[in-house]
N, C-alpha and C positions, 0 to 999 in steps of 0.2 A: 743828083748821086744817091743810089738806095743805100739804105743801111737795114742792118740785121740787130736789133736793140731787143734785149727781153726783159724783162722785167716778171714781179713775184702776180703780174697778170694775163702775161702774155697766155695766148689760146695755143690749140696746133697750129693753125697756120704761119705762127710765129715761128713755134720750134719745132718743127720738121724740119727745114733746111739743117739744124745742128744734128739732128736723131741721125739723118739718110749719110752725111757725111760722115759721122763716128762710125754709122753702121759699114758702110760704103769702107771704108777704110778697117775694119777689125773681122767682118762678116759675121758675126753675131747678131740675133736679135737685141735691141735696143727701144729701150721704152725714158719718157719725159713726159715732165708737168712741170706746169709753176708750182706758186705756195695758192694761188687764189684761184684756180682754172686745171681741169683736165688738159691731158695732154696727150703724146701719140703713142704707137706701139710700131715699131719697124720691125719687120722679116722681108727675105728675100728681094730687096731690093725698093723696098714700096712699105709706102704706109699701110697699115690693114685696118687698124683702128684710129681712130680723129676725138676719139672720145674716150682717153682710157686716165684709168687712175689702179695702182696695185698697192698694197699691205706693205711693200717695202720701200716704195718711191715716199708713201704717207708717214710712214714710220720715218724715215731719213729727216722727211721737213720737218715735223713735230718734235725728234734728238736735234736736230741739226748735225750730221755724222755721217760716216761713210756707216754704212750698215751691210755686210755680207753674212747670207741667211738662204735657209732653201723654205719656200713658201708653202702655208699649208691649203691656199688657195691662188685659184687665177687660174690664167691660163698654160702659168707657169708654175706650177704645182710640181715641188718635187724635184724643181731642178734648180742648181746654185744662181745665186744673183747678188752682184755687187753693186748697191747702189752711193751714188755721192752727193752731198747738198751740191748746192753751187751758190756762190755769194756773191752778193753786188761790193763796192769798195767802201762800203761803209761797214761793212761783217755779215751783212744780214743773210738769209739764208730766202731765196728768191726761187727756186726752182729746184731740181731735183732729175740726175740722170743715172739709168741702171743698163747696165749688161747682162744678158741672160747667158751663162754657158753652159747651152746645149750640147757641148760637147764633152762636158763632165771633170775632165783629168786635167784642162788650162789651171794654171793658179793667176787669175786673174790680176790676183792683187799686187804682184811681182812684176808681171807685163809692164 
């Protein structure tokens, strides 16, 4: 039996299947990283960066909350992004996942 388990130490190879699945459902770019390791950036149905981090992913991990903002740096500079922490059963933040609103007029938090 194959398992998919993520932790605060998961790398891009562990996170890619989740990020790709979400990207395939919504069609928007997805970013994801664990607390202790860089992760992935997914666009156009493939992983375009397997050593990715971004300022909003890092902020969500630090603050342990949903972040909705427009980054001033990085590949998605000027694009609205929503990032959510992923917590384990004990309530500890172990990863963060973000959706990039390249369309610009969708309210991602109400979807």
